[in-house]
PAMARVO-780308 format. One line per field, with one value per residue: z, y, x of N, C-alpha, C in turn. Coordinates in steps of 0.1 Angstrom, whole numbers, plus 5000, padded with zeros to 4 digits. Atoms other than C-alpha are relative to their C-alpha. Layout:
residues N
nw <- Z;... $
nv <- Y;... $
nu <- X;... $
caw <- Z;... $
cav <- Y;... $
cau <- X;... $
cw <- Z;... $
cv <- Y;... $
cu <- X;... $
END
This chain:
residues 80
nw <- 5009;4995;5011;4995;5009;5000;5006;5005;5001;5008;5010;4998;5008;5014;5004;5000;5009;4993;4988;4991;5004;4991;5004;4990;4997;4990;4992;4986;4994;5009;5008;5010;5010;5008;5009;5010;5010;5006;5011;5011;5006;5003;4992;4998;4986;4990;4987;4993;5005;5000;4988;5004;4990;5000;4997;4996;4989;5003;4995;5001;5011;4995;4995;5009;5010;4995;5011;5000;4996;5010;4998;5008;5001;5001;5004;4996;5007;5003;5002;4998 $
nv <- 5000;5009;5004;4999;5002;4987;5003;4987;5000;4989;4992;5004;5013;4996;4993;5009;5011;5012;4999;5001;5003;5001;4991;4996;4984;4995;4990;5002;4998;5003;4988;5000;5011;4996;4991;5007;5007;4989;4995;5011;5004;4989;4998;4986;4997;4997;5008;4994;5006;5015;5008;5010;5013;5010;5013;5001;4990;4986;4995;4986;4998;4999;5013;5006;5012;5012;5010;5010;4994;4998;4985;4996;4987;5001;4988;4999;5009;4993;5009;4994 $
nu <- 5011;5011;5010;5015;5011;5008;5014;5006;5015;5007;4992;4985;4998;5001;4989;4989;5002;4999;5007;4990;4986;4990;4988;4990;4999;4992;5008;5000;5013;5012;5001;4990;5004;5011;4994;4992;5009;5007;4992;4999;5013;5007;5012;5004;5004;4990;5001;5010;5013;4999;4997;4990;5000;4988;5004;5014;5003;4996;4987;4997;4992;4986;4996;4990;5002;4994;4998;5009;5014;5011;5004;5011;5003;5014;5007;5014;5011;5012;5010;5013 $
caw <- 1740;1749;1726;1732;1715;1706;1700;1680;1680;1657;1639;1652;1636;1604;1602;1612;1588;1614;1646;1664;1660;1677;1678;1696;1711;1732;1743;1780;1787;1772;1761;1742;1726;1714;1699;1682;1666;1659;1637;1620;1613;1611;1640;1642;1679;1707;1740;1756;1735;1743;1771;1773;1790;1798;1800;1804;1830;1825;1829;1831;1802;1823;1832;1818;1788;1801;1779;1769;1778;1757;1753;1740;1727;1730;1712;1724;1715;1697;1694;1696 $
cav <- 1271;1255;1234;1241;1233;1264;1261;1288;1295;1316;1344;1333;1299;1315;1338;1310;1285;1258;1250;1241;1239;1228;1252;1260;1294;1315;1338;1342;1351;1342;1379;1376;1343;1359;1388;1364;1345;1378;1389;1354;1350;1386;1384;1416;1412;1427;1409;1432;1414;1379;1353;1329;1294;1270;1233;1239;1268;1305;1322;1356;1372;1377;1340;1321;1298;1264;1235;1210;1234;1235;1272;1284;1319;1326;1355;1370;1349;1365;1350;1355 $
cau <- 2854;2820;2798;2761;2728;2708;2669;2652;2614;2591;2608;2643;2638;2626;2656;2681;2666;2668;2649;2681;2719;2749;2779;2811;2814;2837;2809;2812;2775;2741;2739;2772;2760;2729;2749;2772;2741;2723;2753;2755;2717;2705;2680;2660;2648;2668;2675;2649;2622;2633;2634;2663;2663;2691;2683;2646;2647;2646;2679;2694;2712;2743;2745;2776;2775;2781;2795;2769;2739;2707;2700;2666;2660;2622;2605;2572;2542;2513;2480;2442 $
cw <- 5004;4988;5006;4988;5001;4993;4997;4998;4992;4991;5000;4992;4986;4995;5000;4990;5006;5014;5011;4993;5011;4996;5012;5000;5011;5007;5015;5007;4989;4990;4988;4990;4990;4990;4989;4989;4994;4988;4989;4993;4997;5008;5002;5015;5009;5012;5008;4997;5002;5014;4996;5012;4998;5006;5007;5010;4995;5006;4998;4988;5004;5005;4989;4992;5006;4990;5002;5003;4987;5003;4990;5000;4996;4997;5006;4991;4998;4997;5003;5008 $
cv <- 4990;4997;4999;4996;5012;4996;5014;4997;5012;5007;4998;4988;5003;5007;4990;4989;4986;5002;4999;4998;4998;5008;5000;5015;5003;5011;4997;5001;4997;5013;5000;4990;5005;5010;4995;4994;5010;5005;4989;4999;5012;5002;5015;5003;5002;4991;5005;4993;4986;4995;4991;4989;4991;4987;5001;5011;5013;5004;5014;5002;5001;4986;4995;4990;4987;4988;4990;5005;5000;5013;5003;5015;5001;5014;5001;4993;5010;4990;5007;4993 $
cu <- 4990;4992;4987;4990;4991;4986;4995;4984;4996;5008;5015;5002;4999;5013;5012;4999;5000;4992;5011;5014;5009;5013;5009;5001;5009;4993;4999;4986;4990;4998;5010;4997;4989;5005;5007;4989;4992;5008;5001;4986;4991;4987;4997;4996;5011;4998;4988;4986;4999;5001;5011;4999;5011;4995;4986;4996;5003;5012;5001;5010;5014;5006;5011;4995;5008;5001;4989;4985;4992;4994;4988;4997;4986;4995;4987;4990;4988;4988;4986;4991 $
END
């Protein structure tokens, strides 16, 4: 089981009700972690619409979840 810090932005932050949280997870990949959090918080966005970053660098969805990592789920940004 890994302890990680997860950062949420925009609509994900709104759905989770927090900008970040620390949690323990057995998810083997970033994709599995997002699925776990999607079930917990009711996130509407699919992974195809998101970017994921680990410790400040963009990552791949099939990357392993590492203990102590800071993981950010980043939805598309809209603006004018």
